[in-house]
VMD Tcl script that draws the C-alpha trace (Angstrom):
set ca {
  {3.84 56.67 46.21}
  {5.73 60.26 45.63}
  {3.53 63.15 44.39}
  {5.62 62.88 40.88}
  {5.11 59.25 40.84}
  {1.59 59.99 41.24}
  {1.27 62.65 39.05}
  {3.05 60.57 35.90}
  {0.42 57.87 37.11}
  {-2.83 59.94 36.30}
  {-1.19 61.50 33.32}
  {-1.38 57.82 32.11}
  {-4.53 57.30 33.03}
  {-5.81 60.28 31.09}
  {-4.28 59.18 28.15}
  {-5.58 55.96 27.55}
  {-9.33 57.46 28.31}
  {-8.42 60.10 25.41}
  {-7.72 57.09 23.23}
  {-10.12 54.14 24.03}
  {-13.13 56.20 24.97}
  {-12.99 59.16 22.99}
  {-10.79 58.41 19.62}
  {-10.46 54.65 19.54}
  {-7.36 54.81 17.64}
  {-3.86 54.69 18.60}
  {-2.17 57.56 18.63}
  {1.08 56.52 17.37}
  {2.38 57.61 14.13}
  {4.52 55.76 11.94}
  {7.93 56.50 13.00}
  {10.83 56.65 10.32}
  {13.74 54.81 10.72}
  {16.58 53.60 7.94}
  {19.49 53.08 10.74}
  {19.10 50.59 13.53}
  {21.10 51.44 16.21}
  {23.12 48.59 15.54}
  {23.99 50.68 12.13}
  {22.25 48.09 9.78}
  {21.11 49.78 6.91}
  {17.14 49.60 6.17}
  {15.89 49.67 2.73}
  {12.15 51.25 2.73}
  {10.36 51.73 -0.66}
  {8.28 54.86 0.54}
  {11.72 56.79 1.09}
  {13.93 55.08 -1.42}
  {13.86 58.21 -3.19}
  {15.47 60.67 -1.07}
  {18.32 58.35 -0.16}
  {19.04 56.44 -3.47}
  {21.88 59.60 -3.54}
  {23.09 59.43 -0.12}
  {25.87 57.12 -0.65}
  {29.05 55.99 1.36}
  {31.31 59.27 1.09}
  {27.89 61.37 1.89}
  {27.62 59.90 5.12}
  {31.01 60.02 6.10}
  {30.56 63.57 5.34}
  {27.45 63.54 7.69}
  {29.75 61.90 10.31}
  {32.56 64.62 9.84}
  {29.93 67.20 10.66}
  {28.66 65.47 13.17}
  {32.15 64.98 15.43}
  {32.63 68.52 14.43}
  {29.38 69.16 16.26}
  {30.28 67.25 19.38}
  {33.79 68.64 19.79}
  {32.22 72.35 19.46}
  {29.85 71.24 21.99}
  {32.88 70.27 24.51}
  {34.71 72.64 23.57}
  {31.75 75.31 24.48}
  {31.01 73.56 27.62}
  {35.04 73.79 28.65}
  {34.81 77.10 27.79}
  {31.97 78.39 29.83}
  {33.36 76.34 33.15}
  {36.67 78.47 32.75}
  {35.09 81.99 32.53}
  {35.27 82.45 29.08}
  {31.71 82.22 27.97}
  {29.25 83.38 29.26}
  {26.51 80.70 29.10}
  {26.78 77.53 26.87}
  {23.75 75.58 25.53}
  {24.72 71.77 24.80}
  {23.40 70.24 22.17}
  {25.28 66.30 22.55}
  {22.95 63.77 21.60}
  {21.05 65.56 19.01}
  {24.12 65.99 16.41}
  {21.92 63.62 13.65}
  {18.95 65.84 13.86}
  {21.09 68.76 12.93}
  {23.01 67.50 10.53}
  {20.42 65.37 8.91}
  {18.46 68.25 8.45}
  {20.55 70.84 8.01}
  {22.55 68.94 4.93}
  {18.64 68.90 3.24}
  {18.59 72.23 2.76}
  {19.54 74.34 -0.55}
  {21.02 77.29 -0.51}
  {17.95 79.33 -1.34}
  {16.14 78.25 1.76}
  {15.77 80.34 5.07}
  {16.33 79.23 8.66}
  {14.97 80.20 11.94}
  {17.28 78.01 14.81}
  {16.59 78.35 18.53}
  {19.78 78.65 20.47}
  {20.91 75.45 20.12}
  {21.62 74.57 16.80}
  {25.19 75.06 16.54}
  {25.37 71.84 14.18}
  {22.50 73.20 11.41}
  {25.16 76.50 11.97}
  {27.85 74.47 10.57}
  {25.68 72.95 7.44}
  {25.32 76.32 5.98}
  {28.16 77.67 6.32}
  {28.52 80.02 9.60}
  {31.80 79.71 11.01}
  {32.71 78.40 14.17}
  {33.97 80.43 16.34}
  {31.44 82.82 15.40}
  {28.57 81.02 17.23}
  {30.50 81.89 20.34}
  {30.28 85.52 20.10}
  {27.03 86.20 21.79}
  {27.96 83.55 24.34}
  {30.85 85.31 25.03}
  {28.32 88.01 25.66}
  {29.83 90.65 22.72}
  {27.69 90.62 19.99}
  {23.95 90.12 19.70}
  {24.38 87.81 16.84}
  {27.97 86.70 15.20}
  {27.19 85.93 12.13}
  {25.50 87.41 8.65}
  {22.57 85.81 8.35}
  {21.72 87.14 4.77}
  {24.76 85.22 3.44}
  {24.33 81.97 5.15}
  {20.28 81.69 4.90}
  {20.95 81.38 8.79}
  {19.46 83.84 11.15}
  {20.55 84.55 14.46}
  {19.82 82.93 17.68}
  {16.83 83.39 19.20}
  {16.75 83.76 23.18}
  {13.01 83.91 23.59}
  {11.21 80.75 23.67}
  {9.46 80.23 20.40}
  {9.64 83.19 18.86}
  {11.24 82.29 16.15}
  {8.43 80.11 14.87}
  {6.50 83.44 14.57}
  {9.06 84.99 12.48}
  {10.11 82.27 10.22}
  {5.94 81.58 9.23}
  {6.27 85.68 8.53}
  {8.79 85.18 6.86}
  {7.75 82.33 5.03}
  {4.30 84.37 3.83}
  {6.77 86.89 2.29}
  {8.89 84.13 0.30}
  {5.13 82.98 -0.91}
  {4.50 86.59 -2.21}
  {7.82 86.56 -3.93}
  {7.29 83.43 -6.28}
  {3.88 84.10 -6.77}
  {3.03 83.30 -10.30}
  {6.30 81.17 -10.35}
  {5.19 76.97 -12.28}
  {5.82 73.99 -10.73}
  {8.67 73.53 -12.42}
  {10.26 76.99 -11.42}
  {9.34 76.38 -7.49}
  {11.13 72.82 -7.88}
  {14.40 73.90 -9.32}
  {14.56 77.33 -7.58}
  {11.78 77.80 -4.94}
  {13.06 78.42 -1.35}
  {11.23 77.17 1.30}
  {11.80 78.68 5.52}
  {12.54 75.57 8.36}
  {11.56 77.02 12.10}
  {13.46 74.71 15.00}
  {12.09 74.39 17.98}
  {11.71 72.22 21.39}
  {9.61 69.86 23.02}
  {9.37 72.43 25.89}
  {9.39 75.47 23.11}
  {5.85 73.90 21.83}
  {3.72 74.24 25.12}
  {4.57 78.08 23.96}
  {1.57 80.43 22.44}
  {3.58 81.25 19.78}
  {3.88 77.70 18.30}
  {0.24 77.58 17.76}
  {-0.25 81.11 16.53}
  {2.52 80.00 14.31}
  {0.45 77.16 13.06}
  {-2.50 78.53 12.80}
  {-1.15 81.38 10.26}
  {1.16 78.93 8.42}
  {-2.13 76.95 7.62}
  {-4.21 79.79 6.71}
  {-1.45 80.94 4.59}
  {-0.40 77.61 3.19}
  {3.07 79.05 4.14}
  {6.07 77.23 2.59}
  {7.53 77.04 5.79}
  {8.33 73.07 7.86}
  {8.34 73.18 11.79}
  {11.28 71.07 12.56}
  {10.71 69.62 16.39}
  {13.70 68.52 18.35}
  {11.70 66.57 20.99}
  {14.60 65.68 23.03}
  {12.23 64.81 26.07}
  {12.69 67.44 28.32}
  {11.93 70.96 28.76}
  {14.63 71.96 31.32}
  {13.25 69.99 34.08}
  {10.07 68.73 32.60}
  {9.36 65.62 31.01}
  {7.69 65.42 27.46}
  {4.76 63.32 29.24}
  {3.99 66.00 31.32}
  {3.80 68.28 28.44}
  {1.33 66.63 25.94}
  {-1.29 64.20 26.41}
  {-0.60 63.02 22.48}
  {3.11 62.39 20.24}
  {3.49 66.40 19.05}
  {3.74 64.60 14.93}
  {-0.55 64.48 16.23}
  {-1.16 68.29 16.79}
  {-0.40 68.68 12.78}
  {-3.66 67.14 12.16}
  {-5.61 70.01 13.97}
  {-4.41 72.92 11.81}
  {-4.63 70.54 8.93}
  {-1.73 69.64 7.66}
  {0.98 66.66 7.18}
  {3.53 65.70 9.48}
  {6.42 63.19 9.97}
  {7.79 61.50 13.24}
  {11.22 60.52 12.53}
  {14.15 58.26 14.62}
  {16.32 62.09 15.59}
  {18.92 59.79 15.97}
  {19.13 58.12 12.78}
  {20.73 60.60 10.42}
  {19.78 58.95 6.81}
  {16.14 59.27 8.23}
  {16.03 62.61 9.45}
  {17.99 63.43 5.94}
  {15.19 61.82 4.19}
  {11.93 63.59 5.85}
  {13.99 66.91 5.82}
  {14.01 66.67 1.80}
  {10.71 65.40 1.40}
  {9.10 68.18 3.57}
  {11.56 70.73 2.12}
  {9.82 69.64 -1.25}
  {6.24 70.09 0.17}
  {6.98 73.46 1.30}
  {8.80 74.78 -1.96}
  {6.40 73.22 -4.24}
  {3.28 75.40 -2.95}
  {2.00 72.63 -0.45}
  {2.03 74.34 2.61}
  {3.45 73.64 5.90}
  {4.66 70.25 7.52}
  {5.44 69.18 10.78}
  {8.54 67.10 11.54}
  {8.79 65.47 14.95}
  {12.23 64.66 15.45}
  {12.69 62.28 18.60}
  {16.30 62.13 20.41}
  {17.76 62.82 23.61}
  {19.29 65.27 25.25}
  {22.58 64.09 26.69}
  {23.68 66.89 28.19}
  {22.48 69.76 30.86}
  {19.71 72.08 29.37}
  {22.14 75.02 29.51}
  {25.25 75.11 31.77}
  {23.27 77.04 34.25}
  {21.47 73.51 34.45}
  {22.04 70.15 36.62}
  {20.12 67.37 34.84}
  {20.86 65.03 37.94}
  {18.49 66.82 40.02}
  {15.40 65.67 37.98}
  {16.54 62.89 36.00}
  {18.07 59.00 36.63}
  {21.43 57.76 35.41}
  {19.52 54.50 34.56}
  {17.54 57.05 31.91}
  {20.85 58.53 30.41}
  {22.36 55.13 30.17}
  {19.17 53.57 27.97}
  {20.10 55.77 25.49}
  {23.60 55.12 25.33}
  {22.90 52.66 22.58}
  {20.94 54.86 20.82}
  {24.25 57.63 20.34}
  {23.43 58.68 16.75}
  {27.15 58.84 16.52}
  {28.38 55.80 17.45}
  {25.21 54.74 15.05}
  {26.82 55.98 12.23}
  {30.37 54.77 12.99}
  {29.38 51.02 13.19}
  {27.25 51.42 9.62}
  {30.64 52.88 8.09}
  {32.56 50.13 10.11}
  {30.28 47.65 8.78}
  {30.46 49.02 5.37}
  {34.44 48.61 5.07}
  {35.24 52.15 6.57}
  {38.79 51.61 7.55}
  {40.15 53.06 10.71}
  {42.45 55.71 9.32}
  {38.72 57.61 8.42}
  {38.00 57.86 11.92}
  {41.96 58.67 12.70}
  {41.73 61.71 10.56}
  {38.56 63.12 11.91}
  {39.94 63.03 15.14}
  {43.02 65.00 13.97}
  {40.65 67.66 11.85}
  {37.97 68.16 15.22}
  {41.19 68.38 17.17}
  {42.67 71.23 15.06}
  {39.26 73.04 14.38}
  {38.99 72.75 19.01}
  {42.90 74.05 18.81}
  {41.88 76.97 16.38}
  {38.66 78.14 18.09}
  {39.65 78.34 21.52}
  {42.32 80.36 20.11}
  {39.98 82.96 18.11}
  {37.45 83.05 20.94}
  {40.24 83.99 23.27}
  {41.21 86.68 21.39}
  {37.82 88.14 20.51}
  {38.26 92.34 21.08}
  {35.60 93.38 23.90}
  {33.42 96.25 22.37}
  {33.16 99.04 24.55}
  {30.17 99.46 26.80}
  {29.36 102.34 24.99}
  {28.67 100.41 21.49}
  {25.72 98.67 23.11}
  {23.83 102.10 23.44}
  {24.14 102.60 19.37}
  {22.42 99.17 19.23}
  {18.98 99.91 20.51}
  {17.33 101.77 17.88}
  {17.82 102.79 14.00}
  {18.15 106.55 14.90}
  {18.94 108.31 17.74}
  {16.29 108.31 20.80}
  {15.90 110.61 23.75}
  {16.11 108.25 26.65}
  {19.20 106.08 25.02}
  {20.21 109.28 24.94}
  {19.81 110.17 28.52}
  {21.01 106.76 29.70}
  {23.86 107.24 27.77}
  {24.81 110.83 29.22}
  {24.17 108.99 33.07}
  {26.73 106.17 32.06}
  {29.65 108.44 31.13}
  {28.32 110.71 34.17}
  {28.74 107.69 36.42}
  {32.23 106.40 34.28}
  {33.74 109.85 34.92}
  {33.13 109.54 38.45}
  {36.40 106.95 38.51}
  {38.38 109.35 36.28}
  {40.20 111.18 40.08}
  {40.47 108.06 41.69}
  {44.61 107.48 42.45}
  {46.16 104.01 42.04}
  {46.03 103.38 45.71}
  {42.07 103.63 45.99}
  {42.05 107.16 47.57}
  {40.67 110.27 45.66}
  {42.02 113.27 45.05}
  {40.84 115.19 47.59}
  {41.78 112.57 50.32}
  {45.16 112.19 49.06}
  {45.28 116.10 49.41}
  {44.36 115.79 53.17}
}
mol new
graphics top color blue
foreach p $ca { graphics top sphere $p radius 0.5 }
foreach p [lrange $ca 0 end-1] q [lrange $ca 1 end] { graphics top cylinder $p $q radius 0.2 }
display resetview
């Protein structure tokens, strides 16, 4: 038995002891699924209120968004491999979780992403090419968070959950005194995205403590894609993530993250709770990262091809496509989507390649809002260093060497 097999076995034994000897209960929360893997739409009275207006045309819109997201992901990976991006963070396999949740928001909501929410960005009106600026290394953001209600990407793991709760506490104070009718119609909520790996960070714990204590209008949306880089979720937690909310005193729901309809429904419900003063909610969207953690990662080093193939039939785009075809959507629609994404990819590539590269000196102006003596000292050193190359001739020798 390998060390890895032993560790997995030990974790499973520990989990059984906790479940049966201490609690005597099943830790698995209900799993919400409204579109089965074969594309069949299930009727669930508990969620009918949040799905009755999601007609076939709406689902076609979801499919267009998911197709654009996947094509963006493919192009981002290709551009990085060609040296046009410093890094790319893939999301393939998580399209339903992102489009379903993003399309459940309203303009007055404000969202805090990680570095992987490219699909959510599309639903908030972020220009697709703008998402590449930060990965090209020429911008600290790339888009205007104020006009989109979509914060800049956070590269520090889990930090955005604290930012989200702080922002939500501000929203709560701005809306103090509003009655339920006004909150439901005009109220804003905040959503914090994070992954199963980030759930092991102290920032997530602290943010949930503050959210629960203040009843902040925030939805914690966890995309459990099974892997924190190279560590599987079963090593990170003894219980499902959804169970953690009970320890803080707020509700949670566990949803099939590859089912765009179910994700959309539960997110609408959670945001409604947050907007109307009922406090925070946790959503655990169970999905799968089909590619690498980033383009600097090689998933073949830590997971098997059999595991990846096991998720093939649960692919979120395939599931929705099956449903649409069964409901009468013809080949013309899918051909049109293919043409749209091809055109988008060509425009994306052309725009990204044409981005001007800012002068390095501009970086010194973005450290502090006001002049700072240490930054000015470093800028002077940089200018002096650059000036040292000014005397070099075209053949690589200095003017003094040429004179000799």
